[in-house]
N, C-alpha and C positions, 0 to 999 in steps of 0.2 A: 407467204407462209414463211418461217424462218428454216432455212436449211441447215442441214447438219453441220457443214463446214462452218457457218456461222456460229452455232451452238459451241463447238470446240473452240472457237475463236474466243467468244464471250467467257466460258470459263477458265481459259487461260490468262485474262485479265481480271481474274479474282484473285486478291492476295490472303486466300487461304486454300488449304488442299484440297483437293475436292475427286471423291470416287463416285463413278457411276456404276451400280449392280444392276444383275438380271434378278428375277424372283429367286434364284438357286443361290443369291449371294456370291457370284461370279464377277469380276471386274470386266466390264464393256469398255471403258476408256477413265483416264486422269486426266487432271491437269498439271501444267508447269511448274505449279507452287508445291502439289504433292510429289512431284518427281525430285523436287530440290529437296524436300524433308526427308524422303524415303529411301531416294536413290533408285528406284524403280521406273522405268521407262514404259509409257503405254503398250508397245508391243511386248515387253517381257511379264507384263501385269495380265495382259487380256487374256480372258477365260481362266483364270487361275483364281482360286475361291479367297474372297475378301481378307481373311484370318491369315494365310499366308503372306498376305501382302502389306497388311496393316501391324501385324506382329504387336499386337496389343493385349495387355492383361485384361482388357474387356471382352476380347475375344473368347477368353478360356473361361472366365468366371460369370459374367453377364453381359452377353452380347447385346448390345441396344437394339439392333434391328427385329431382333425375336422378341422383344418387350414393346413393338409397334402394333397397335390395334387401330380399329375403324376409328376410335374416338381421338388418338392421338395424333395432334399436329407433327410433331417432332419429338425426339428421345435427345437429352443430352447427359453428357457424365465426362469427370475428369479422368483421365487414367494415364498411359504412356505408348510409346512406339520405339520399336528397336529398327533403326535403319540400316541399310547395307553395309556401313563402315562400323556397325555392330555398337553406336551409340545409343544409348537410354536417355530419352527425355520426355517431359511432361508435355500431354497434349488436351484439349478439350476436343471430344468429339460427339458431334450433333448428328443423327440419323433422322430421315422421314421417308415416307413411302412415294412412288412416281406413278400416277394415277391416269388413265387414259381418259375421255369424254365422258366414259359411261361410270367413272369412279371405280373401274376394276386396277388394281395393283398391278403394277407392268415392271416395277424394278425400284430401285434404292438410292437415294442419293447421301453421301455422308460426308460432312464437311470436318476439316481436322486442323485445330488450331494451334499453333505452339507457343506454349506457355513458359517457354525459357526466358522470355522478355518479360513476364508480366510483375516482376518486382515482387513477386512474394520470395519470401526466405522461409527455407525449410530448416529443420533442427540442425540438419548438417551443415548449413552455410550459415546462420547466424551466429559465428564466432566473432571474437574480438581479434582485433590486430589481421584483417583480413578486407581484399577487395573482390567484390563478385564471388568467384568460386576458389579464389588464390589465398593461401594462408603463409603468414611469415609476419615474425617482429625485427628481425634483424635489420641493421643500419642500410644493407643494401635494399633489401625488400620495402623498407620505407620509403627510398627514394624513388623505387617503381611504381608504388601507389599514389604516388604525388605526381607521377609522370602521366600515368595511364588516363586519367579523367581526362586532361587537357587533350592527348593523343585521340581519346575517343570522340571528342566532340569536333575535330576536323576531318579532312578526307584525304591527308596525305598517305601515302604508302611508307609502310612499317616492315623494318626487317627485324626479325626476332632472333638473336644467336644466343648459343649455350649449346653445353653438352647432353646427349642423349639423356631424357627422364628428368630435365629440371620443370618442366611443365609450359613449353612453348606452346603447345595446343591450347591449354587454359588460359594463357595470355592473350592468345589471339581471340578465341570466342568472347572471353571479357570485353576485349576491346568494341567488338561487335555489339554484344548484348547491350553495352551504355551508350551506345550511340545513336545517333538519329535514325541509322538504319535497322536499327534493331527488331522491326516489324517486316523487315526483307530477309531472304533466304542467307544464310551463312553454308557456303559451300567449301567443302575439303577435298583436297587432291594430293596425294603422296607423289612427287615428281620421279622418286626412286622405286615405285612399287610396279611400274610398268614399263615395258621396250617402248622405243622413241615412237613407231609405229601407230600403235596404239595409244600413246600418251597424247601425240598431237591430235587423234580424234577425239579423246575424251575432254580435252583442253577446248577445243575450238570448233567440234562438232564436224559432220560431214553431210554429203548428198547421196542420194541413192545412186550406187552404181560408179561411186568415185575409187572405189578399188573392190576386190574380190571379197565378197562377203558382205557389201554394204548393201542390204536389200532394201534399205528404207532410209529417210531423213532422219537424222541424230541429232538434237541441239547439243552444243556442247556446254560444259560446266561454266562457261563465263557468261552465256547467254542464260542458263538456269540462274545465274547468280544476279541477273538484273535488279538493279534498286537494293541491292545488298552488298556481301562482301563475299569475296574468294581467298581462300587462305592456301596457298601452297608452300606445302611443307617437304623438307630437302630440297630447296631450290637447288643447292649446290649439285645434284644430281640431274640438274636437267642440258641435253644435249646442247652442242653450240647452234645447231639449225634452231631450234626450238627457243633458244636464247633470243635468236634473232627477230621471232614471227613475236616473241611475249614484249620484246623492245617496240616493236612497231605498234603493237596494241597500245603499251603504255604512251605513244606519241599522239594517237588519233583517236582511241578507244572505240575503235571499229573490229569486228571479229568477220574473218573469210572463214567459213567451213571447208573443209579439204574438198575439190572439187568443184567449187562454186567462184564466180566472179563476183557476186552481189553480196557486200558486206551489210553486217549487222551492228547498228551503234549500240553500245551497251553503257550502261552507269553503273559501275562495280569500283569499289573500292579494294584496292590490292592490300595482302598482307601475306609476308613472307617469312620461310622460317629455316634455318639449317644449324647442323653443327660443326661445320665445315669451315674452314680459314677462307674467306672469299677472296680477300687481299692477296693471300698466298696465292690461291687458284688463277688469280688475274695474272701474277708476273709468271705463273706457268703456263700460260696462254690456254688455259681450260674454262675461264668464265670472261665474259665480257665486262671490260672497264665500264663501259658507259651504261651496261644493265644495272651494274652494281650501282652506280650514283643514282639511277631513276629509282630503284627499291631502297636505297639508304637514305631517302628523306629523312626519317626518323627512326631511330635504332635503340631496342632494349636488348640489352645483354643479361641473361638470367645466373646469377653464378651458381655453382656447384653447390651441393647441400652442404658439402663436409666445411664450405667458406662463411656458411649463414650460422653465424654464433647465435645461440639460443632456439634455432629453429628445428632442432632435430627432437628436442623433447616437446615442443608445440604440435609437432606433426604427429610424434607417437601417439600421445593424448588424443588427437584429432581421429586419426585412423581407428585405435583403438574402440574410442567410443562409438563411432560408427558401426564399425563390424559388429560390437557385442549388443547394439540396437538391431541391426538388421536380421541377426540369428536367434536374438533374446534370449542370450548367454550370460550365466552370472558370473562374473570375474571382476573379482576387484583390482586388478592393475597386475603392474610388471612387479617382480620380485626385485631385491637389490642389486642381486648379483646379474640377471636379466638386463637391467636398466643401464649398467656398468657397461657391459657388453655391447648394447646399442648404441650409447651415446658415443663411445670410441671406435664404433665402426667406421668405415671409410665410404662407404655407399659409392661405389664405382658408377651404377645404376640410378643414382640420385634418389629423387622422391619416388619414381616407379616403385623402385627396388623396396625403399622403406616399406610403401604400401603394401607391397606383395608378401613382405617379411609378418609384418603385423597380422595380416589376414590369413597368412596360413598359421601362426602362432594361435590365434583368438579359435580358428576351428578345430586345431590338433590338442588344445590345452584340455585337459581333464580334471583341473584343480582351481581353487580360487584366485590361483595368482599365475601369472604365466613366468614359467622356470626355463633355465638355458636348454633343458630337454626339449623344450617345446618350439624351439627356434630350429629353423632350417640347418641341416647338418654343417653346411660349408661355412656358417659363420663361426664355429669354434676352431677354425683351422686346420693344418696339417696335424693327422696323428701322433702320437708321440710310438714311433715303431722303434722296434728294435733293429740292429742289422739285420739278423735274420731273417726277421718279420717283413723288413722292408725289401729284401732280397726274392722272399717266398711271393710276395704281391707284386712283384715283376717277373715272375716266372721262373725263378732261379731256385733249385733245389735245395734244402737247410743241408749245411754242413758240405756243400761241392762247390768249391772256390772257382770250377771251370765253367759256369753258365748253366743255361738251360739244358744244353745235350751235352751229356757225358763224352769222355773221349776226346773234346775239342778245346781249344784256346787254353791248354792247361796251365800256361805262364801267366793269366790276367788275375791281377791282385784284385780282392772284392772292393776294396777302398774306390778303385776305378770305375767300379761299376755304380758306388752308391752316390758319389759325388754328383754327377749329371744330374741325377732323379731329383729336380726341383719340386713343390708342391706343385707348379704349373702343369709340370708331366704328367704327376700323378692324376691330379685332378681332370686333366684331358682325358686319360684313360679309362678314368671312372665313368665319365659322359659318355665314351663309345660303349662301355659295357653296357649302359643302361639303355643306347640306344638299340645294341643289339638284343638285348631281353625285350624289348619293345617292339621289334621289326621294323625300326625306324619310326614310330608315331611318338611325336615329341611329347604330346599331351601325358601319354603313359609315362614316358621316359623321365618327365618332369617330376610325377609322382612318385615312381621310384626313389629320386634322389631328393624329394622332399623340397623342390624350389617350385616357384611360378614359369608359367611357359615363357614369359619375356626374358627371365632370368636364364633358363636354359637356352634360348636363341641367342642372346647376347653372347655369352660364355662360348656357343660354337661358333660364334663368329668371332670371338677373340682369338679362339684356339685354333681356328681355320679349319673346323671340322665340317666335312661336305654332306648336307642334308640328303 
């Protein structure tokens, strides 16, 4: 008779995500492939209703488990899933009942197939001048499009560099999805998002009891990425001790979980990305030269959007078409004045910022064309304030040249108060005011300012505003 341990080992070897549910549709267990797809571990998911783990549109509109009858062997549908990294991607969901020897239903089994590598192109991706889901027609992007298929068919380590928002994540996923590892997991982890101790456990796993709070064995991201690709973004934020451990893995391909002397050999392709200058970090002693050599077998540098001639118009049209279809809104396009503004804007946040701007404009537009008034307010630049208005905006009473509190500093010239007040200073104060009005809630503050959340986060970081 097969033991439960054998069964768990068996489903772990199946290259499809698997959920085992009880009759109330609560999770009993899941396999390694589903953990890689969703980010949920078996311990975290156990006892939770499947809709809160699967997080699929099918769970809301037409649950396939509820459609199973005694005559049905299985129910299959195409839907989507949202993983713990908040990525939305297509899946094929197949459900069947589990019966005992008497034919009584004692639970359900769900298999989840990742359709990102199926080769099907939807309307949003089937555009000219593209590779996978990356879009561009500039000379720099044409060279990258020629390089990516070659890199995809090899297993060398790849280092992707470029400013924030240039699309490093998309390039990494495109390499994976067009490679021979496409049917395997694509595991992403942000090296700057977790403290060193937690990051080591996330990457390499740990054994039960290896540290306080380690109540059970946990496979690391490297183990979950077996036969697939691991993508380490913000690799420049990796601490020196973890750089040593990563270098050891790249040498022998063996993972040693925390608290374990027994290693696990894993077959993983490594892709790393950073917006930092790693060569400069090597000189400063912040990054190991030998690790840089191992990661930098092949390098792809993504240029900033402002240097990609002709791509701004292409991306504006692409995102405009995508968002108008998504919300089913009839808008004919951008007005001439709006287009001039958008084509001449510098896009410090690169493609991510452009995408946020278009999404905002499409959603707030109430006319047949997108006008300048429909764009986020910061795009129009600093307001043309009079001297008195500028003083008032900074708390100085009109007609009072001595500052916010009368009776003090009477010798101060108003020009000395105005000149240091740059647009950056004013913008910083506007952000702080919005954060105060929203009680520190960034999503609400972004709405007040008319920005996307990522734009607010970036500007808070730029102006050194403590969250």
